[in-house]
C-alpha positions in Angstrom: 6.0 -27.3 -11.9 5.3 -31.2 -12.3 2.9 -32.7 -9.3 4.6 -35.0 -6.8 3.4 -36.8 -3.6 6.1 -36.8 -0.6 4.2 -39.6 1.7 0.5 -38.7 1.2 1.0 -35.4 0.9 0.2 -33.5 -2.8 2.7 -30.8 -3.9 4.3 -29.4 -6.7 8.3 -29.3 -6.3 10.4 -27.4 -9.1 13.1 -29.9 -10.4 16.0 -27.0 -10.7 15.6 -25.3 -7.5 14.1 -28.1 -5.4 11.4 -25.8 -3.9 8.0 -27.1 -3.5 4.4 -25.4 -3.7 1.8 -26.3 -1.4 -2.0 -25.1 -1.6 -3.4 -23.7 1.3 -5.6 -26.5 2.1 -3.0 -29.0 1.8 -0.2 -27.3 4.0 -3.0 -26.5 6.5 -3.6 -30.5 7.1 0.0 -31.3 6.8 0.8 -28.7 9.7 -1.9 -30.4 11.8 -1.7 -34.0 10.9 1.3 -35.2 13.2 2.2 -38.4 11.9 2.0 -37.0 8.1 4.2 -33.7 9.3 6.9 -36.2 10.5 6.7 -38.4 7.4 7.2 -35.4 4.5 9.7 -33.9 6.8 12.0 -37.2 6.9 11.3 -38.3 3.3 12.4 -34.6 2.3 15.3 -35.1 4.3 18.0 -32.4 5.3 19.1 -30.8 2.2 22.1 -29.5 1.3 20.2 -26.5 0.3 19.8 -25.8 4.1 23.3 -24.5 4.2 23.0 -21.5 1.9 25.9 -19.1 1.4 25.4 -16.0 2.7 25.1 -14.3 -1.1 22.0 -16.7 -1.8 20.5 -15.3 1.9 21.4 -11.3 1.1 19.7 -12.2 -2.3 15.7 -11.1 -1.6 13.6 -12.2 -4.5 9.9 -11.4 -4.5 7.7 -14.8 -6.3 5.1 -14.8 -7.7 2.3 -17.2 -7.2 2.2 -19.8 -9.6 -2.1 -19.6 -9.6 -2.8 -16.3 -9.5 1.0 -14.6 -11.3 0.3 -11.8 -8.0 3.6 -10.5 -5.9 3.4 -12.8 -3.0 4.2 -11.5 0.7 7.6 -12.7 2.4 7.0 -13.8 6.2 9.0 -15.2 9.1 6.6 -18.4 9.0 4.7 -18.4 12.9 6.4 -15.1 13.3 9.2 -16.5 14.9 10.6 -19.7 13.4 13.6 -17.8 11.2 12.1 -19.6 8.2 11.2 -17.0 5.8 8.3 -18.4 2.9 6.5 -16.6 0.4 2.7 -16.6 0.4 -0.1 -16.2 -1.6 -3.4 -15.8 1.0 -5.5 -17.0 -1.4 -3.6 -20.2 -3.3 -1.1 -21.3 -1.0 3.1 -21.3 0.2 6.5 -21.4 -1.8 9.1 -23.0 0.1 12.5 -22.6 -1.0 14.9 -25.7 -1.3 15.1 -26.7 3.1 12.7 -24.7 4.0 9.8 -26.8 4.0 11.4 -29.3 6.5 12.7 -27.0 8.8 8.9 -25.3 9.1 8.1 -28.6 9.6 10.3 -29.6 12.2 9.5 -25.6 13.9 5.7 -26.8 14.1 6.9 -30.7 15.6 9.0 -28.8 18.1 6.0 -26.9 19.6 6.7 -23.6 17.9 3.9 -23.1 16.5 1.9 -23.6 20.0 4.1 -21.1 21.6 3.9 -18.4 18.7 0.1 -18.4 19.5 0.2 -18.5 23.0 2.9 -16.0 23.1 0.6 -13.7 20.8 -2.4 -14.2 23.2 -0.4 -13.0 26.0 0.7 -10.1 24.5 -2.7 -9.5 23.3 -4.1 -10.1 26.6 -1.6 -7.3 28.1 -2.1 -5.1 25.1 -6.0 -5.0 26.2 -4.9 -4.7 30.0 -2.5 -1.6 29.4 -5.0 -0.2 27.0 -8.1 -0.9 29.8 -5.9 0.9 32.9 -5.4 4.3 30.3 -8.9 4.7 29.8 -9.9 4.4 33.5 -6.9 6.3 34.6 -8.4 9.0 31.6 -12.0 8.7 33.2 -10.6 9.0 36.2 -9.0 12.6 36.1 -12.0 13.6 33.9 -14.4 13.4 36.2 -12.3 15.0 38.9 -11.4 17.9 37.1 -13.4 21.1 38.0 -14.3 23.4 35.6 -15.7 27.1 36.1 -18.5 28.1 33.9 -19.7 31.3 35.4 -19.6 31.3 38.8 -20.5 28.0 39.0 -18.3 24.9 39.7 -18.8 22.1 37.3 -17.8 18.4 36.6 -15.9 17.7 33.8 -17.9 14.6 33.2 -21.3 16.7 33.0 -22.6 16.2 30.0 -24.1 19.5 29.8 -21.6 21.8 29.8 -19.5 19.3 27.4 -22.4 20.0 24.8 -22.7 23.2 25.9 -19.1 24.3 24.7 -19.5 22.1 21.7 -22.2 24.1 20.7 -20.6 27.2 21.5 -17.3 25.7 18.8 -19.7 24.8 16.0 -22.1 27.7 15.8 
């Protein structure tokens, strides 16, 4: 695959399918540099490959990384862009014709920041739910009463728990 430079960004481009390979560092720089991102998106332009037929979309092919030859993972870029790209975590990403432009437009529209904010919100919500469940479980355990012999014992009493475990294990 020949190396090309689009704007100031080096990448490899397949002459037969117009797909692009960007190594991890180059792609990260492209996503974080607003000026270069806009330049590359404009230079790539809207390709006729953006409007793929339903038959092409239905055919899913797992590609191998051009560097390590291992099968790459297919992922929805940003978890919500709708652009499925092929990624080798150690080496880079493959963009079929039109996908790089769509990813760059997604980043430019703030989609990546929105996805990160939504992920953070969801993580905070899940953490709060876990904390509430743990608190409720602790409260329920502490308020439970057990009878050991003739003596009432609180379930939070470690000595009772230790004795019960010793009896089960011995």
